[in-house]
MOPAC internal coordinates of N, CA, C and O (Angstrom, degrees):
PM7 1SCF
backbone

  N    0.0000 0     0.00 0     0.00 0    0    0    0
  C    1.4631 1     0.00 0     0.00 0    1    0    0
  C    1.5252 1   105.67 1     0.00 0    2    1    0
  O    1.2310 1   122.33 1   -54.61 1    3    2    1
  N    1.3518 1   113.13 1   125.39 1    3    2    1
  C    1.4609 1   119.58 1   177.61 1    5    3    2
  C    1.5376 1   109.01 1   -73.64 1    6    5    3
  O    1.2310 1   121.71 1   -42.48 1    7    6    5
  N    1.3529 1   114.32 1   137.52 1    7    6    5
  C    1.4431 1   121.40 1  -179.35 1    9    7    6
  C    1.4771 1   111.36 1  -124.51 1   10    9    7
  O    1.2310 1   120.46 1   -36.08 1   11   10    9
  N    1.3747 1   116.73 1   143.92 1   11   10    9
  C    1.4490 1   122.37 1   175.15 1   13   11   10
  C    1.5144 1   103.31 1  -129.12 1   14   13   11
  O    1.2310 1   120.81 1   -57.46 1   15   14   13
  N    1.3494 1   116.06 1   122.54 1   15   14   13
  C    1.4490 1   119.56 1  -179.41 1   17   15   14
  C    1.5093 1   113.29 1    62.34 1   18   17   15
  O    1.2310 1   120.03 1  -151.94 1   19   18   17
  N    1.3348 1   117.55 1    28.06 1   19   18   17
  C    1.4326 1   120.89 1   178.89 1   21   19   18
  C    1.5323 1   114.69 1    84.14 1   22   21   19
  O    1.2310 1   120.60 1  -179.67 1   23   22   21
  N    1.3215 1   116.46 1     0.33 1   23   22   21
  C    1.4674 1   121.63 1  -178.81 1   25   23   22
  C    1.5104 1   110.00 1  -117.72 1   26   25   23
  O    1.2310 1   120.71 1   -35.93 1   27   26   25
  N    1.3472 1   116.26 1   144.07 1   27   26   25
  C    1.4949 1   118.85 1   178.29 1   29   27   26
  C    1.5456 1   112.91 1   -57.64 1   30   29   27
  O    1.2310 1   121.18 1   -47.44 1   31   30   29
  N    1.2999 1   115.35 1   132.56 1   31   30   29
  C    1.4925 1   121.82 1  -174.76 1   33   31   30
  C    1.5288 1   111.76 1   -56.43 1   34   33   31
  O    1.2310 1   118.88 1   136.26 1   35   34   33
  N    1.3550 1   119.74 1   -43.74 1   35   34   33
  C    1.4626 1   120.28 1  -177.36 1   37   35   34
  C    1.5339 1   113.95 1   -71.75 1   38   37   35
  O    1.2310 1   121.81 1   163.02 1   39   38   37
  N    1.3726 1   114.14 1   -16.98 1   39   38   37
  C    1.4736 1   117.46 1  -178.33 1   41   39   38
  C    1.5746 1   112.34 1   -84.94 1   42   41   39
  O    1.2310 1   120.69 1   169.35 1   43   42   41
  N    1.3443 1   116.29 1   -10.65 1   43   42   41
  C    1.4680 1   119.95 1  -177.44 1   45   43   42
  C    1.5134 1   114.72 1   -55.39 1   46   45   43
  O    1.2310 1   119.45 1   129.21 1   47   46   45
  N    1.3395 1   118.66 1   -50.79 1   47   46   45
  C    1.5067 1   117.80 1   179.06 1   49   47   46
  C    1.5261 1   111.73 1   -55.47 1   50   49   47
  O    1.2310 1   120.13 1   137.16 1   51   50   49
  N    1.3188 1   117.37 1   -42.84 1   51   50   49
  C    1.5039 1   120.96 1  -178.31 1   53   51   50
  C    1.5478 1   110.08 1   -66.75 1   54   53   51
  O    1.2310 1   121.07 1   140.72 1   55   54   53
  N    1.3406 1   115.56 1   -39.28 1   55   54   53
  C    1.4604 1   118.10 1   177.74 1   57   55   54
  C    1.4980 1   112.63 1   -66.04 1   58   57   55
  O    1.2310 1   119.32 1   143.83 1   59   58   57
  N    1.3213 1   118.91 1   -36.17 1   59   58   57
  C    1.4701 1   122.07 1   176.23 1   61   59   58
  C    1.5166 1   109.86 1   -59.64 1   62   61   59
  O    1.2310 1   120.50 1   135.44 1   63   62   61
  N    1.3514 1   116.64 1   -44.56 1   63   62   61
  C    1.4524 1   119.32 1  -178.84 1   65   63   62
  C    1.5522 1   110.85 1   -62.57 1   66   65   63
  O    1.2310 1   121.53 1   137.28 1   67   66   65
  N    1.3451 1   114.68 1   -42.72 1   67   66   65
  C    1.4814 1   118.44 1   178.41 1   69   67   66
  C    1.5005 1   111.47 1   -64.71 1   70   69   67
  O    1.2310 1   118.76 1   137.17 1   71   70   69
  N    1.3483 1   119.97 1   -42.83 1   71   70   69
  C    1.4258 1   123.04 1  -179.84 1   73   71   70
  C    1.5624 1   110.34 1   -63.12 1   74   73   71
  O    1.2310 1   120.19 1   141.29 1   75   74   73
  N    1.3243 1   117.24 1   -38.71 1   75   74   73
  C    1.4724 1   119.22 1   176.70 1   77   75   74
  C    1.5502 1   109.72 1   -63.61 1   78   77   75
  O    1.2310 1   121.15 1   137.21 1   79   78   77
  N    1.3467 1   115.40 1   -42.79 1   79   78   77
  C    1.4642 1   118.16 1   176.24 1   81   79   78
  C    1.5273 1   111.28 1   -58.77 1   82   81   79
  O    1.2310 1   120.60 1   132.02 1   83   82   81
  N    1.3336 1   116.46 1   -47.98 1   83   82   81
  C    1.4685 1   120.10 1  -176.40 1   85   83   82
  C    1.5338 1   111.87 1   -62.81 1   86   85   83
  O    1.2310 1   120.01 1   147.10 1   87   86   85
  N    1.3118 1   117.58 1   -32.90 1   87   86   85
  C    1.4965 1   118.49 1  -175.38 1   89   87   86
  C    1.5094 1   113.92 1   -96.09 1   90   89   87
  O    1.2310 1   119.53 1   153.47 1   91   90   89
  N    1.3372 1   118.51 1   -26.53 1   91   90   89
  C    1.4330 1   119.68 1  -174.75 1   93   91   90
  C    1.5529 1   114.14 1  -107.90 1   94   93   91
  O    1.2310 1   119.63 1   144.01 1   95   94   93
  N    1.2953 1   118.31 1   -35.99 1   95   94   93
  C    1.4567 1   122.87 1  -176.67 1   97   95   94
  C    1.5115 1   113.76 1   -98.58 1   98   97   95
  O    1.2310 1   120.74 1   127.52 1   99   98   97
  N    1.2887 1   116.18 1   -52.48 1   99   98   97
  C    1.4808 1   121.90 1  -176.03 1  101   99   98
  C    1.5322 1   114.05 1   -54.37 1  102  101   99
  O    1.2310 1   118.30 1   141.07 1  103  102  101
  N    1.3231 1   120.85 1   -38.93 1  103  102  101
  C    1.4774 1   116.97 1   177.92 1  105  103  102
  C    1.5255 1   114.15 1   -67.10 1  106  105  103
  O    1.2310 1   119.60 1   161.92 1  107  106  105
  N    1.2882 1   118.37 1   -18.08 1  107  106  105
  C    1.5041 1   122.19 1   176.69 1  109  107  106
  C    1.4998 1   113.26 1   -82.39 1  110  109  107
  O    1.2310 1   119.79 1   167.09 1  111  110  109
  N    1.3527 1   118.02 1   -12.91 1  111  110  109
  C    1.4612 1   121.58 1  -176.57 1  113  111  110
  C    1.5355 1   110.83 1  -104.02 1  114  113  111
  O    1.2310 1   119.56 1   -28.23 1  115  114  113
  N    1.3260 1   118.44 1   151.77 1  115  114  113
  C    1.4735 1   120.15 1   175.08 1  117  115  114
  C    1.5417 1   109.99 1   -68.18 1  118  117  115
  O    1.2310 1   120.06 1   -30.67 1  119  118  117
  N    1.3198 1   117.48 1   149.33 1  119  118  117
  C    1.4429 1   119.42 1   176.56 1  121  119  118
  C    1.5034 1   112.93 1   -71.04 1  122  121  119
  O    1.2310 1   119.73 1   -68.83 1  123  122  121
  N    1.2987 1   118.12 1   111.17 1  123  122  121
  C    1.4366 1   123.05 1  -176.80 1  125  123  122
  C    1.5628 1   115.53 1  -126.50 1  126  125  123
  O    1.2310 1   120.62 1  -172.84 1  127  126  125
  N    1.3042 1   116.43 1     7.16 1  127  126  125
  C    1.4606 1   118.47 1  -176.65 1  129  127  126
  C    1.5107 1   110.91 1   -66.35 1  130  129  127
  O    1.2310 1   120.38 1   -44.87 1  131  130  129
  N    1.3316 1   116.87 1   135.13 1  131  130  129
  C    1.4468 1   121.13 1  -178.80 1  133  131  130
  C    1.5049 1   112.79 1   -93.26 1  134  133  131
  O    1.2310 1   120.81 1   172.53 1  135  134  133
  N    1.3041 1   116.05 1    -7.47 1  135  134  133
  C    1.4633 1   121.41 1  -175.51 1  137  135  134
  C    1.5272 1   111.36 1  -116.09 1  138  137  135
  O    1.2310 1   121.68 1   -22.37 1  139  138  137
  N    1.3101 1   114.38 1   157.63 1  139  138  137
  C    1.4534 1   122.20 1   169.90 1  141  139  138
  C    1.5289 1   106.04 1  -125.75 1  142  141  139
  O    1.2310 1   119.98 1   -52.52 1  143  142  141
  N    1.3321 1   117.65 1   127.48 1  143  142  141
  C    1.4353 1   129.02 1    -3.51 1  145  143  142
  C    1.5623 1   112.26 1   -71.21 1  146  145  143
  O    1.2310 1   121.35 1   -15.01 1  147  146  145
  N    1.3107 1   115.02 1   164.99 1  147  146  145
  C    1.5032 1   118.23 1  -177.38 1  149  147  146
  C    1.5550 1   108.62 1   -59.82 1  150  149  147
  O    1.2310 1   121.23 1   -16.89 1  151  150  149
  N    1.3102 1   115.25 1   163.11 1  151  150  149
  C    1.4554 1   121.05 1  -176.21 1  153  151  150
  C    1.5297 1   112.12 1   -60.59 1  154  153  151
  O    1.2310 1   120.07 1   141.34 1  155  154  153
  N    1.3345 1   117.46 1   -38.66 1  155  154  153
  C    1.4478 1   120.64 1  -179.09 1  157  155  154
  C    1.5403 1   109.25 1   -71.86 1  158  157  155
  O    1.2310 1   118.80 1   140.21 1  159  158  157
  N    1.3499 1   119.89 1   -39.79 1  159  158  157
  C    1.4680 1   122.75 1   176.12 1  161  159  158
  C    1.5012 1   109.90 1   -64.24 1  162  161  159
  O    1.2310 1   119.50 1   141.33 1  163  162  161
  N    1.3107 1   118.56 1   -38.67 1  163  162  161
  C    1.4595 1   124.31 1   178.95 1  165  163  162
  C    1.5535 1   107.42 1   -64.41 1  166  165  163
  O    1.2310 1   119.80 1   135.73 1  167  166  165
  N    1.3081 1   117.98 1   -44.27 1  167  166  165
  C    1.4853 1   119.86 1  -179.60 1  169  167  166
  C    1.5459 1   112.12 1   -62.96 1  170  169  167
  O    1.2310 1   120.82 1   140.55 1  171  170  169
  N    1.3569 1   116.03 1   -39.45 1  171  170  169
  C    1.4683 1   118.56 1   178.23 1  173  171  170
  C    1.5113 1   109.93 1   -63.76 1  174  173  171
  O    1.2310 1   119.98 1   134.54 1  175  174  173
  N    1.3482 1   117.65 1   -45.46 1  175  174  173
  C    1.4364 1   120.66 1   179.22 1  177  175  174
  C    1.5259 1   112.12 1   -63.74 1  178  177  175
  O    1.2310 1   120.12 1   136.42 1  179  178  177
  N    1.2850 1   117.37 1   -43.58 1  179  178  177
  C    1.4699 1   122.63 1   179.22 1  181  179  178
  C    1.5247 1   110.39 1   -60.02 1  182  181  179
  O    1.2310 1   121.08 1   133.99 1  183  182  181
  N    1.3382 1   115.55 1   -46.01 1  183  182  181
  C    1.4939 1   117.75 1  -179.69 1  185  183  182
  C    1.5214 1   112.14 1   -66.66 1  186  185  183
  O    1.2310 1   122.02 1   141.20 1  187  186  185
  N    1.3189 1   113.74 1   -38.80 1  187  186  185
  C    1.4725 1   119.47 1  -178.83 1  189  187  186
  C    1.5222 1   113.63 1   -67.55 1  190  189  187
  O    1.2310 1   122.26 1   137.69 1  191  190  189
  N    1.3399 1   113.28 1   -42.31 1  191  190  189
  C    1.5011 1   118.35 1  -175.27 1  193  191  190
  C    1.5515 1   112.00 1   -86.00 1  194  193  191
  O    1.2310 1   119.81 1   148.98 1  195  194  193
  N    1.3055 1   117.97 1   -31.02 1  195  194  193
  C    1.4875 1   120.59 1  -172.08 1  197  195  194
  C    1.5376 1   115.52 1  -115.30 1  198  197  195
  O    1.2310 1   120.72 1   175.03 1  199  198  197
  N    1.3434 1   116.23 1    -4.97 1  199  198  197
  C    1.4637 1   119.58 1   178.72 1  201  199  198
  C    1.5109 1   111.94 1    87.42 1  202  201  199
  O    1.2310 1   120.19 1    -3.42 1  203  202  201
  N    1.3299 1   117.24 1   176.58 1  203  202  201
  C    1.4515 1   124.04 1  -172.50 1  205  203  202
  C    1.5209 1   112.91 1   -63.27 1  206  205  203
  O    1.2310 1   119.32 1   132.43 1  207  206  205
  N    1.3052 1   118.90 1   -47.57 1  207  206  205
  C    1.4666 1   121.72 1  -174.88 1  209  207  206
  C    1.5129 1   112.40 1   -69.18 1  210  209  207
  O    1.2310 1   119.85 1   118.05 1  211  210  209
  N    1.3160 1   117.90 1   -61.95 1  211  210  209
  C    1.4410 1   120.15 1  -177.34 1  213  211  210
  C    1.5292 1   112.86 1   -68.19 1  214  213  211
  O    1.2310 1   121.35 1   143.31 1  215  214  213
  N    1.3681 1   115.02 1   -36.69 1  215  214  213
  C    1.4433 1   119.25 1   177.07 1  217  215  214
  C    1.5370 1   112.79 1   -62.32 1  218  217  215
  O    1.2310 1   120.39 1   140.65 1  219  218  217
  N    1.3278 1   116.86 1   -39.35 1  219  218  217
  C    1.4775 1   120.59 1   176.25 1  221  219  218
  C    1.5185 1   109.81 1   -65.98 1  222  221  219
  O    1.2310 1   119.00 1   140.71 1  223  222  221
  N    1.3309 1   119.51 1   -39.29 1  223  222  221
  C    1.4476 1   121.32 1   178.66 1  225  223  222
  C    1.5256 1   111.01 1   -64.79 1  226  225  223
  O    1.2310 1   120.42 1   136.19 1  227  226  225
  N    1.3237 1   116.80 1   -43.81 1  227  226  225
  C    1.4708 1   119.63 1   178.70 1  229  227  226
  C    1.5579 1   111.13 1   -64.52 1  230  229  227
  O    1.2310 1   120.48 1   138.43 1  231  230  229
  N    1.3067 1   116.69 1   -41.57 1  231  230  229
  C    1.4848 1   119.97 1   179.97 1  233  231  230
  C    1.5306 1   111.47 1   -67.36 1  234  233  231
  O    1.2310 1   120.08 1   142.68 1  235  234  233
  N    1.3103 1   117.44 1   -37.32 1  235  234  233
  C    1.4320 1   119.90 1   177.58 1  237  235  234
  C    1.5187 1   112.39 1   -67.09 1  238  237  235
  O    1.2310 1   121.48 1   136.54 1  239  238  237
  N    1.3105 1   114.78 1   -43.46 1  239  238  237
  C    1.4876 1   118.51 1   176.43 1  241  239  238
  C    1.5267 1   110.96 1   -57.65 1  242  241  239
  O    1.2310 1   120.63 1   135.54 1  243  242  241
  N    1.3821 1   116.40 1   -44.46 1  243  242  241
  C    1.4416 1   120.76 1  -179.99 1  245  243  242
  C    1.5128 1   110.44 1   -62.99 1  246  245  243
  O    1.2310 1   118.46 1   137.17 1  247  246  245
  N    1.3465 1   120.53 1   -42.83 1  247  246  245
  C    1.4292 1   121.93 1   177.49 1  249  247  246
  C    1.5328 1   112.64 1   -59.90 1  250  249  247
  O    1.2310 1   120.47 1   141.04 1  251  250  249
  N    1.3183 1   116.70 1   -38.96 1  251  250  249
  C    1.4455 1   120.40 1   179.39 1  253  251  250
  C    1.5356 1   112.47 1   -69.54 1  254  253  251
  O    1.2310 1   120.34 1   154.45 1  255  254  253
  N    1.3310 1   116.95 1   -25.55 1  255  254  253
  C    1.4646 1   120.66 1   175.82 1  257  255  254
  C    1.4946 1   112.78 1   -80.20 1  258  257  255
  O    1.2310 1   119.98 1   162.12 1  259  258  257
  N    1.3100 1   117.65 1   -17.88 1  259  258  257
  C    1.4718 1   120.65 1  -176.46 1  261  259  258
  C    1.4996 1   110.97 1   -88.34 1  262  261  259
  O    1.2310 1   121.15 1   -82.02 1  263  262  261
  N    1.3369 1   115.40 1    97.98 1  263  262  261
  C    1.4022 1   121.97 1   178.56 1  265  263  262
  C    1.5510 1   109.08 1  -148.18 1  266  265  263
  O    1.2310 1   119.02 1   -11.31 1  267  266  265
  N    1.3190 1   119.48 1   168.69 1  267  266  265
  C    1.4730 1   121.00 1  -175.13 1  269  267  266
  C    1.5124 1   116.04 1   -59.62 1  270  269  267
  O    1.2310 1   119.39 1   158.59 1  271  270  269
  N    1.3248 1   118.76 1   -21.41 1  271  270  269
  C    1.4841 1   119.51 1  -179.57 1  273  271  270
  C    1.5410 1   112.09 1   -97.84 1  274  273  271
  O    1.2310 1   120.10 1  -174.46 1  275  274  273
  N    1.2911 1   117.41 1     5.54 1  275  274  273
  C    1.4437 1   121.23 1   178.23 1  277  275  274
  C    1.5166 1   110.05 1   -80.64 1  278  277  275
  O    1.2310 1   118.34 1   -40.96 1  279  278  277
  N    1.3533 1   120.77 1   139.04 1  279  278  277
  C    1.4355 1   121.30 1   178.47 1  281  279  278
  C    1.5276 1   113.06 1   -66.57 1  282  281  279
  O    1.2310 1   120.36 1   152.05 1  283  282  281
  N    1.3620 1   116.91 1   -27.95 1  283  282  281
  C    1.4360 1   120.98 1  -179.74 1  285  283  282
  C    1.5412 1   110.40 1    73.90 1  286  285  283
  O    1.2310 1   120.31 1    25.63 1  287  286  285
  N    1.3169 1   117.01 1  -154.37 1  287  286  285
  C    1.4647 1   121.26 1  -178.96 1  289  287  286
  C    1.4984 1   113.47 1   108.19 1  290  289  287
  O    1.2310 1   121.33 1    13.76 1  291  290  289
  N    1.3145 1   115.05 1  -166.24 1  291  290  289
  C    1.4594 1   122.38 1  -179.91 1  293  291  290
  C    1.5096 1   110.44 1   -75.80 1  294  293  291
  O    1.2310 1   120.43 1   -57.82 1  295  294  293
  N    1.3085 1   116.79 1   122.18 1  295  294  293
  C    1.4812 1   122.21 1  -177.86 1  297  295  294
  C    1.4906 1   111.66 1  -142.56 1  298  297  295
  O    1.2310 1   119.75 1   -94.80 1  299  298  297
  N    1.3157 1   118.07 1    85.20 1  299  298  297
  C    1.4946 1   121.27 1  -177.02 1  301  299  298
  C    1.5101 1   110.95 1   -75.58 1  302  301  299
  O    1.2310 1   121.57 1   -21.08 1  303  302  301
  N    1.3101 1   114.60 1   158.92 1  303  302  301
  C    1.4715 1   120.21 1   173.07 1  305  303  302
  C    1.5385 1   108.11 1   -66.22 1  306  305  303
  O    1.2310 1   118.87 1   -45.62 1  307  306  305
  N    1.3268 1   119.76 1   134.38 1  307  306  305
  C    1.4670 1   121.56 1   178.72 1  309  307  306
  C    1.5408 1   111.24 1   -51.47 1  310  309  307
  O    1.2310 1   120.99 1   -48.70 1  311  310  309
  N    1.3332 1   115.71 1   131.30 1  311  310  309
  C    1.4317 1   121.63 1   176.93 1  313  311  310
  C    1.5171 1   113.75 1    87.52 1  314  313  311
  O    1.2310 1   119.86 1  -175.54 1  315  314  313
  N    1.3545 1   117.86 1     4.46 1  315  314  313
  C    1.4815 1   120.03 1  -179.29 1  317  315  314
  C    1.5357 1   112.79 1  -126.85 1  318  317  315
  O    1.2310 1   119.84 1  -166.59 1  319  318  317
  N    1.3211 1   117.91 1    13.41 1  319  318  317
  C    1.4529 1   122.28 1   179.90 1  321  319  318
  C    1.5266 1   110.86 1   -70.00 1  322  321  319
  O    1.2310 1   119.28 1   -74.01 1  323  322  321
  N    1.3262 1   118.98 1   105.99 1  323  322  321
  C    1.4795 1   120.10 1  -177.89 1  325  323  322
  C    1.5402 1   111.15 1   -70.12 1  326  325  323
  O    1.2310 1   120.36 1   -55.34 1  327  326  325
  N    1.3034 1   116.92 1   124.66 1  327  326  325
  C    1.4504 1   121.10 1   173.86 1  329  327  326
  C    1.4826 1   114.60 1    74.05 1  330  329  327
  O    1.2310 1   118.86 1  -166.69 1  331  330  329
  N    1.3247 1   119.78 1    13.31 1  331  330  329
  C    1.4497 1   122.27 1   178.05 1  333  331  330
  C    1.4972 1   115.02 1    64.04 1  334  333  331
  O    1.2310 1   121.00 1  -141.89 1  335  334  333
  N    1.3618 1   115.69 1    38.11 1  335  334  333
  C    1.4556 1   119.08 1  -177.08 1  337  335  334
  C    1.5105 1   114.66 1   -69.65 1  338  337  335
  O    1.2310 1   121.38 1   159.56 1  339  338  337
  N    1.3557 1   114.96 1   -20.44 1  339  338  337
  C    1.4370 1   118.28 1  -175.16 1  341  339  338
  C    1.5527 1   108.50 1  -123.33 1  342  341  339
  O    1.2310 1   120.34 1  -110.75 1  343  342  341
  N    1.2682 1   116.95 1    69.25 1  343  342  341
  C    1.4829 1   123.34 1   176.86 1  345  343  342
  C    1.5519 1   107.40 1  -104.73 1  346  345  343
  O    1.2310 1   121.45 1   -13.14 1  347  346  345
  N    1.3055 1   114.83 1   166.86 1  347  346  345
  C    1.4783 1   118.71 1   176.64 1  349  347  346
  C    1.5265 1   109.57 1   -63.27 1  350  349  347
  O    1.2310 1   119.97 1   146.23 1  351  350  349
  N    1.3579 1   117.66 1   -33.77 1  351  350  349
  C    1.4697 1   119.45 1  -178.94 1  353  351  350
  C    1.4769 1   112.60 1   -72.46 1  354  353  351
  O    1.2310 1   119.48 1   153.36 1  355  354  353
  N    1.3402 1   118.60 1   -26.64 1  355  354  353
  C    1.4687 1   122.15 1  -174.91 1  357  355  354
  C    1.5614 1   113.36 1   -93.19 1  358  357  355
  O    1.2310 1   119.05 1   167.77 1  359  358  357
  N    1.2956 1   119.43 1   -12.23 1  359  358  357
  C    1.4397 1   122.23 1  -175.10 1  361  359  358
  C    1.5133 1   106.81 1   -66.54 1  362  361  359
  O    1.2310 1   120.71 1   -54.76 1  363  362  361
  N    1.3335 1   116.25 1   125.24 1  363  362  361
  C    1.4781 1   122.48 1   173.32 1  365  363  362
  C    1.5194 1   113.72 1    77.98 1  366  365  363
  O    1.2310 1   119.03 1  -166.88 1  367  366  365
  N    1.3260 1   119.45 1    13.12 1  367  366  365
  C    1.4770 1   117.47 1   176.05 1  369  367  366
  C    1.4996 1   112.68 1   179.99 1  370  369  367
  O    1.2310 1   120.90 1     4.53 1  371  370  369
  N    1.3205 1   115.88 1  -175.47 1  371  370  369
  C    1.4331 1   119.23 1   179.33 1  373  371  370
  C    1.5315 1   112.80 1   -68.57 1  374  373  371
  O    1.2310 1   118.88 1   -14.89 1  375  374  373
  N    1.3085 1   119.75 1   165.11 1  375  374  373
  C    1.4742 1   120.68 1   179.98 1  377  375  374
  C    1.5252 1   110.55 1   -63.31 1  378  377  375
  O    1.2310 1   121.33 1   -33.13 1  379  378  377
  N    1.2902 1   115.07 1   146.87 1  379  378  377
  C    1.4291 1   120.59 1   175.73 1  381  379  378
  C    1.4759 1   111.29 1   -70.29 1  382  381  379
  O    1.2310 1   118.04 1   -34.75 1  383  382  381
  N    1.3386 1   121.33 1   145.25 1  383  382  381
  C    1.4884 1   123.22 1  -177.24 1  385  383  382
  C    1.5208 1   111.31 1   -67.51 1  386  385  383
  O    1.2310 1   120.10 1   180.00 1  387  386  385

């Protein structure tokens, strides 16, 4: 995968659209994201880590999950969870011994 500045080359146009949204549109809207990281931050990470095709798929799935009836919460991009914070053993309680 060709990279420019550490980011996949084909993801650049999509990243530019997200960055414009983050800087021009998002500050005008009230904070309503139910997830951490926010959907736009999730999309940037997904595109950076997984490239244009898979990153777009992951970001689209996340946007479809983001609605008023969603429980929300911590939802990292697959393969980027630092320290295993979101494993099956850790969901809903302290780490298993």
